[in-house]
C-alpha positions in Angstrom: -7.1 17.7 12.2 -7.7 14.0 11.8 -10.3 11.5 13.3 -8.6 8.1 14.0 -11.0 5.1 14.7 -10.1 2.2 16.9 -12.1 0.3 14.4 -12.2 -3.5 15.6 -14.7 -2.9 18.1 -16.4 0.0 16.8 -20.2 -0.2 16.1 -21.2 -0.1 12.5 -23.7 2.6 13.1 -20.8 4.9 14.5 -18.6 4.2 11.4 -21.5 5.2 9.2 -21.9 8.4 11.1 -18.1 9.1 10.8 -18.2 8.4 7.1 -21.0 10.9 6.5 -19.4 13.5 8.6 -16.1 13.0 6.8 -17.5 13.8 3.5 -19.8 16.6 4.8 -17.1 18.3 6.7 -14.0 17.3 4.4 -12.5 15.8 7.6 -10.0 12.8 7.3 -11.2 9.8 8.8 -8.9 6.6 9.1 -10.0 3.2 10.5 -7.2 1.4 12.2 -7.9 -2.5 12.7 -6.2 -5.8 12.5 -8.7 -7.1 10.0 -9.7 -5.6 6.5 -12.4 -2.9 6.7 -14.8 -2.1 4.0 -15.1 1.8 3.6 -16.7 4.0 1.1 -14.9 5.4 -1.7 -13.9 8.8 -0.5 -10.7 10.9 -0.5 -11.5 11.7 3.3 -11.9 8.1 4.3 -8.9 5.5 4.6 -8.3 2.4 6.5 -5.1 1.1 8.0 -4.4 -2.5 8.5 -2.2 -3.5 11.3 -1.0 -7.0 12.4 -2.9 -8.9 14.8 -2.0 -9.1 18.5 -2.9 -7.3 21.8 -3.1 -3.5 21.5 -1.4 -3.3 18.1 -3.9 -1.1 16.7 -3.8 1.0 19.8 -0.1 1.4 19.6 -0.3 2.6 16.0 -2.9 5.0 16.8 -0.8 6.5 19.7 2.1 6.8 17.1 0.2 8.5 14.6 -2.1 10.9 16.6 -1.0 14.6 16.8 -2.3 17.3 19.0 -5.9 18.4 17.8 -6.8 15.0 16.5 -9.8 13.0 17.7 -9.7 9.3 18.2 -13.0 7.1 18.5 -12.4 4.4 21.0 -14.1 2.7 23.9 -10.8 1.8 25.2 -10.0 4.1 28.2 -6.2 3.3 28.6 -6.0 4.3 24.8 -7.9 7.4 25.4 -5.6 8.5 28.2 -2.5 8.0 26.0 -4.2 10.1 23.2 -5.1 12.9 25.7 -1.5 12.9 26.9 -0.3 13.5 23.4 -2.6 16.4 23.1 -5.7 14.8 21.3 -9.1 14.0 22.4 -10.9 10.8 22.5 -14.6 10.1 21.9 -16.2 6.8 23.0 -19.2 5.4 20.9 -21.6 6.2 23.6 -20.7 9.9 23.2 -18.4 10.5 26.2 -15.7 12.8 25.3 -12.2 12.2 27.1 -10.1 15.2 27.8 -7.4 16.3 30.4 -10.1 17.2 32.8 -11.8 13.9 33.0 -9.6 11.1 31.6 -7.6 10.4 34.7 -10.8 9.9 36.8 -12.4 7.5 34.1 -9.2 5.5 34.0 -9.1 5.1 37.7 -12.7 4.1 37.7 -12.1 1.7 34.8 -9.1 0.2 36.8 -11.2 -0.3 39.8 -14.1 -2.1 37.9 -11.4 -4.2 36.2 -10.1 -5.4 39.6 -13.7 -6.0 40.9 -14.6 -8.2 37.8 -11.2 -10.1 38.3 -12.3 -10.7 41.7 -15.8 -12.0 40.8 -17.6 -9.1 42.6 -18.9 -7.7 39.2 -20.2 -10.1 36.7 -22.0 -7.9 34.2 -20.9 -5.7 31.4 -22.0 -2.5 29.9 -25.7 -2.1 28.7 -26.4 -2.8 25.0 -25.6 -0.1 22.6 -28.7 2.0 22.2 -30.3 4.7 20.0 -29.6 7.3 22.8 -26.0 6.2 22.7 -25.9 6.9 18.9 -27.5 10.3 19.4 -25.1 11.1 22.1 -22.2 10.3 19.9 -23.6 12.3 16.9 -24.2 15.4 19.2 -20.7 15.2 20.6 -19.0 14.5 17.2 -20.9 17.6 15.9 -19.6 19.8 18.8 -16.1 18.6 18.3 -16.1 19.2 14.6 -17.6 22.7 15.0 -14.9 23.5 17.6 -12.0 22.1 15.4 -13.2 24.2 12.5 -13.3 27.3 14.6 -9.6 26.8 15.6 -8.5 26.5 12.1 
């Protein structure tokens, strides 16, 4: 069981929560990014530097993820690939992507992308909030508890 982080766009407060959880639960957390990441010294926290380019970090995560792993990402296409490989994905706002919901989320994402491309939607997501942080922390704790129970 490992947690992979699509780290280039992951909010700092989420990374901090993950670092604390890694040490508290002795769970391996690896940040994957195309730029150097500063991480605390810990046997449970690592970073993986990939070359720059579109979706390079995503492809590397998909290569490395195994069933039972968790991926932290706001990228729904990446989440869908992770779920297809038997993992789960959690976005920084606390939504857990599973076999039951990732197809619907991907369809909605694609529709919104088309609407944005046509100029029908001009806004983006709301700013990251304390409620988002709490939702993420709650979902992460639930995932860690369930993952431990399976071991």
